[in-house]
C-alpha positions in Angstrom: 16.9 -2.9 -1.1 14.7 -0.8 -3.2 13.5 -2.0 -6.5 16.0 -1.4 -9.3 15.0 1.3 -11.8 15.2 0.4 -15.4 17.6 2.2 -17.7 14.7 3.4 -19.9 12.8 4.8 -17.0 16.0 6.7 -15.8 16.5 8.2 -19.3 12.9 9.2 -19.8 12.4 10.7 -16.3 15.6 12.8 -16.6 14.8 13.9 -20.1 11.3 14.8 -19.1 12.7 16.9 -16.2 15.1 18.7 -18.5 12.3 19.4 -21.0 10.0 20.6 -18.2 12.7 22.9 -16.9 13.3 24.4 -20.4 9.5 24.9 -20.9 9.2 26.7 -17.5 12.2 28.8 -18.4 10.6 29.7 -21.8 7.4 30.7 -20.0 9.3 32.8 -17.5 11.2 34.5 -20.3 7.9 35.4 -22.0 6.5 36.7 -18.7 9.5 39.1 -18.3 8.0 41.2 -21.1 4.8 41.8 -19.1 6.0 41.6 -15.5 8.1 44.6 -14.5 9.5 43.4 -11.2 13.2 43.7 -10.3 13.3 40.5 -8.3 11.4 38.5 -10.9 13.7 39.7 -13.7 16.8 38.9 -11.6 15.6 35.3 -11.0 14.8 34.8 -14.7 18.2 36.3 -15.7 19.9 34.0 -13.1 18.1 30.9 -14.6 19.0 32.0 -18.1 22.7 32.4 -17.1 22.8 29.0 -15.4 20.5 26.9 -17.7 23.4 25.1 -19.3 24.9 24.4 -15.9 21.6 23.0 -14.6 21.3 20.8 -17.7 24.9 19.6 -17.1 24.0 18.7 -13.5 21.0 16.7 -14.8 23.1 14.9 -17.3 25.7 13.9 -14.6 23.0 12.6 -12.4 21.5 10.8 -15.4 24.8 9.0 -16.1 24.9 8.1 -12.4 21.4 6.7 -12.6 22.3 4.7 -15.7 25.2 3.1 -14.0 23.1 2.5 -10.9 20.6 0.5 -12.9 23.2 -2.0 -14.0 24.2 -5.1 -12.0 27.0 -5.3 -9.4 30.3 -5.0 -11.1 29.0 -2.6 -13.7 27.4 -0.2 -11.3 30.7 0.7 -9.5 31.1 4.1 -11.3 27.6 5.3 -10.2 28.8 6.8 -6.9 31.5 8.8 -8.7 28.9 10.4 -11.0 26.5 11.0 -8.1 29.2 12.6 -6.0 30.3 14.8 -8.9 26.6 15.8 -9.5 26.2 16.5 -5.8 29.2 18.8 -5.8 27.8 20.6 -8.9 24.5 20.9 -7.1 26.2 22.5 -4.1 28.0 24.9 -6.5 24.6 25.8 -7.9 23.3 26.4 -4.3 26.2 28.7 -3.7 25.3 30.6 -6.9 21.7 30.9 -5.5 23.2 32.3 -2.3 25.1 34.9 -4.3 21.9 35.8 -6.1 20.0 36.3 -2.8 22.9 38.4 -1.5 22.9 40.6 -4.6 19.1 41.0 -4.4 19.1 41.9 -0.7 22.4 43.9 -0.7 23.7 42.0 2.3 26.5 39.5 2.9 24.4 36.9 4.6 26.2 33.8 3.3 29.8 35.0 3.7 30.6 32.1 6.1 29.7 29.5 3.5 32.1 31.1 1.0 35.0 30.8 3.4 34.4 27.0 3.8 33.3 26.3 0.3 36.3 24.1 -0.5 35.8 22.0 2.6 32.0 21.8 1.9 32.7 20.6 -1.6 35.1 17.9 -0.4 32.8 16.8 2.4 29.8 16.5 0.1 31.9 14.6 -2.5 33.2 12.1 0.1 29.9 11.6 1.9 28.0 10.9 -1.3 30.8 8.6 -2.6 31.1 6.6 0.7 27.3 6.2 1.1 27.0 5.2 -2.6 29.6 2.5 -2.3 28.1 1.3 1.0 24.7 1.0 -0.8 26.3 -0.9 -3.7 28.1 -3.4 -1.5 25.1 -3.8 0.8 23.0 -4.5 -2.3 25.5 -7.0 -3.6 25.6 -8.8 -0.2 21.8 -8.9 0.0 21.7 -10.2 -3.6 24.1 -12.9 -2.6 22.0 -13.8 0.4 18.9 -14.0 -1.8 20.7 -16.3 -4.2 21.7 -18.5 -1.2 18.0 -18.8 -0.3 16.9 -19.6 -3.8 19.8 -21.9 -4.7 18.8 -25.6 -4.4 20.2 -27.4 -1.4 21.8 -30.7 -1.6 19.2 -33.3 -2.3 19.0 -35.9 0.4 19.2 -39.4 -1.0 16.2 -41.5 -0.3 16.6 -45.2 0.0 16.2 -46.9 -3.4 13.2 -49.3 -3.7 14.1 -52.9 -3.9 12.5 -55.4 -6.3 10.5 -56.9 -3.5 9.0 -53.4 -2.8 8.2 -53.1 -6.5 6.7 -56.5 -6.6 4.5 -55.7 -3.6 3.3 -52.5 -5.2 2.6 -54.3 -8.5 0.7 -57.1 -6.6 -1.5 -54.5 -4.8 -2.1 -52.6 -8.1 -3.3 -55.9 -9.8 -5.5 -56.7 -6.8 -7.1 -53.2 -6.9 -7.6 -53.5 -10.7 -9.4 -56.9 -10.4 -11.4 -55.8 -7.4 -12.7 -52.8 -9.4 -13.6 -55.0 -12.3 -15.4 -57.4 -10.0 -17.4 -54.6 -8.4 -18.3 -53.3 -11.8 -19.6 -56.7 -12.9 -21.6 -57.2 -9.7 -23.5 -53.9 -10.2 -24.8 -55.0 -13.7 
């Protein structure tokens, strides 16, 4: 399993992305005064019309990331928000297709429009199912990691008897006197 993202990192990265998008949009709006190109102006107009929608998509994914950063029982709503964000993203993709069709004057993406309801449902279910599989797989691997770290039953060693202690004590006293004797002989 990948390293868990912190909640603060999720918030800061999404907020940075939103601010960066708004900054680019501001620059593009300023450039529309000096660039006289139909396609460029249509793209900037499209971004202006969908700026709030794009920010809503970012906020939905942010909420999903925040729930995802929590531990097991608290991260269960994350796939719901990620699936809703994915459906909104697909909706934005369909809006981009409409923009391309308007700019080219062709009905290239007509087939997608006919199956849009099915595509929304499929994306929602796929993201939801994959999200819950990832959560439960992460919970199982966390349980396995805990089993590896958890202390096993300690095997009982035979307790020393007083005769063992006496033997050890006798050897210690012998070593002490032998060291003293060697020290006195050197002088």
